[in-house]
C-alpha positions in Angstrom: -0.6 168.8 77.6 -2.4 169.2 80.9 -4.6 172.0 79.6 -8.2 170.7 80.0 -9.2 172.6 76.9 -6.7 170.7 74.7 -8.9 168.1 73.1 -6.0 167.0 70.9 -4.7 164.9 73.9 -7.4 162.4 72.8 -6.1 160.1 70.1 -8.2 160.6 66.9 -8.7 164.3 67.5 -6.6 166.7 65.5 -6.8 170.5 65.2 -9.7 170.5 62.7 -11.9 168.1 64.8 -11.0 170.0 67.9 -12.3 173.2 66.3 -15.5 171.4 65.1 -16.2 170.1 68.6 -15.6 173.5 70.2 -18.1 175.1 67.7 -20.5 172.5 69.1 -20.0 173.4 72.8 -17.6 170.6 73.6 -14.8 172.8 75.0 -12.9 170.6 77.5 -12.3 167.1 78.7 -15.2 167.1 81.1 -17.7 168.0 78.3 -16.1 165.4 76.0 -16.3 162.7 78.7 -20.0 163.4 79.0 -20.7 163.3 75.3 -22.0 160.0 73.9 -20.9 158.4 70.6 -24.1 159.2 68.8 -23.9 162.9 69.7 -20.2 163.0 68.5 -21.1 161.2 65.3 -23.8 163.7 64.6 -21.3 166.6 65.1 -18.8 164.9 62.8 -21.4 164.2 60.1 -22.5 167.9 60.2 -18.9 168.8 59.8 -18.8 167.2 56.3 -17.1 164.5 54.3 -13.6 164.9 55.8 -14.9 164.2 59.3 -17.0 161.1 58.6 -14.0 158.7 58.7 -13.3 159.7 62.3 -14.4 157.1 64.9 -15.4 158.9 68.2 -16.2 155.7 70.1 -13.2 155.9 72.4 -13.1 159.7 72.8 -15.3 160.0 75.9 -13.3 157.4 77.8 -10.0 158.9 76.8 -11.3 162.4 77.9 -12.5 161.0 81.3 -9.0 159.6 81.9 -7.4 163.0 81.0 -9.9 164.8 83.1 -9.0 162.6 86.1 -5.3 163.0 85.3 -4.8 159.3 84.8 -2.0 159.8 82.4 -0.4 156.4 82.6 -3.8 154.7 82.1 -4.5 157.0 79.1 -1.1 156.2 77.6 -1.8 152.4 78.0 -5.2 152.8 76.5 -3.9 154.8 73.6 -1.2 152.2 72.9 -4.0 149.7 72.6 -6.0 151.8 70.2 -5.2 152.1 66.5 -5.9 155.6 65.2 -8.4 156.1 68.0 -10.3 152.8 67.4 -10.4 149.8 69.7 
Protein backbone atom coordinates (compact mmCIF):
# COMPACT_ATOMS: atom_id res chain seq x y z
CA UNK A 1 0.00 0.00 0.00
CA UNK A 2 1.26 3.47 -0.78
CA UNK A 3 -1.40 5.13 1.37
CA UNK A 4 0.56 7.10 4.02
CA UNK A 5 -2.23 6.47 6.53
CA UNK A 6 -1.81 2.69 6.21
CA UNK A 7 0.31 1.90 9.26
CA UNK A 8 -0.06 -1.85 8.57
CA UNK A 9 2.70 -1.50 5.95
CA UNK A 10 5.00 -1.65 8.99
CA UNK A 11 5.82 -5.21 10.03
CA UNK A 12 4.49 -5.82 13.54
CA UNK A 13 1.45 -3.54 13.13
CA UNK A 14 -1.91 -5.15 12.49
CA UNK A 15 -5.41 -3.62 12.36
CA UNK A 16 -5.82 -3.47 16.16
CA UNK A 17 -2.46 -1.81 16.80
CA UNK A 18 -3.10 0.57 13.90
CA UNK A 19 -6.39 1.57 15.53
CA UNK A 20 -4.67 2.08 18.90
CA UNK A 21 -1.93 4.25 17.37
CA UNK A 22 -4.48 6.39 15.52
CA UNK A 23 -6.42 6.91 18.77
CA UNK A 24 -3.13 8.25 20.14
CA UNK A 25 -2.55 10.73 17.28
CA UNK A 26 -0.16 8.63 15.23
CA UNK A 27 -2.08 8.71 11.96
CA UNK A 28 0.52 8.30 9.23
CA UNK A 29 4.06 7.22 8.41
CA UNK A 30 5.57 10.65 9.16
CA UNK A 31 4.08 10.72 12.67
CA UNK A 32 5.16 7.14 13.32
CA UNK A 33 8.67 7.88 12.02
CA UNK A 34 8.95 10.71 14.59
CA UNK A 35 7.65 8.65 17.52
CA UNK A 36 10.27 7.12 19.77
CA UNK A 37 10.22 3.60 21.18
CA UNK A 38 9.34 4.78 24.71
CA UNK A 39 6.30 6.70 23.50
CA UNK A 40 5.16 3.71 21.43
CA UNK A 41 5.65 1.32 24.36
CA UNK A 42 3.56 3.60 26.58
CA UNK A 43 0.74 3.62 24.02
CA UNK A 44 0.88 -0.18 23.75
CA UNK A 45 0.88 -0.63 27.54
CA UNK A 46 -2.15 1.64 27.90
CA UNK A 47 -3.84 -0.51 25.23
CA UNK A 48 -3.82 -3.51 27.55
CA UNK A 49 -2.38 -7.01 27.87
CA UNK A 50 -2.80 -8.02 24.23
CA UNK A 51 -0.55 -5.20 23.06
CA UNK A 52 2.32 -5.66 25.52
CA UNK A 53 3.96 -8.40 23.45
CA UNK A 54 4.38 -6.06 20.47
CA UNK A 55 7.91 -4.73 20.01
CA UNK A 56 7.83 -1.25 18.45
CA UNK A 57 11.62 -0.76 18.28
CA UNK A 58 11.79 -1.02 14.48
CA UNK A 59 8.53 0.78 13.68
CA UNK A 60 9.85 4.36 13.37
CA UNK A 61 12.63 3.23 11.01
CA UNK A 62 10.21 1.18 8.90
CA UNK A 63 7.81 4.14 8.80
CA UNK A 64 10.58 6.52 7.70
CA UNK A 65 11.46 4.19 4.79
CA UNK A 66 7.77 4.02 3.79
CA UNK A 67 7.43 7.81 4.11
CA UNK A 68 10.44 8.26 1.81
CA UNK A 69 9.06 5.62 -0.64
CA UNK A 70 12.17 3.46 -0.18
CA UNK A 71 10.21 0.29 -0.84
CA UNK A 72 13.08 -2.02 -1.76
CA UNK A 73 15.00 -0.96 1.37
CA UNK A 74 11.88 -1.47 3.47
CA UNK A 75 11.38 -4.94 1.97
CA UNK A 76 15.02 -5.86 2.69
CA UNK A 77 14.78 -4.56 6.24
CA UNK A 78 11.52 -6.47 6.82
CA UNK A 79 13.10 -9.66 5.47
CA UNK A 80 15.80 -9.18 8.11
CA UNK A 81 13.24 -8.66 10.89
CA UNK A 82 11.39 -11.47 12.62
CA UNK A 83 7.88 -10.45 13.58
CA UNK A 84 8.95 -6.82 13.60
CA UNK A 85 12.03 -7.41 15.82
CA UNK A 86 15.69 -7.09 14.85
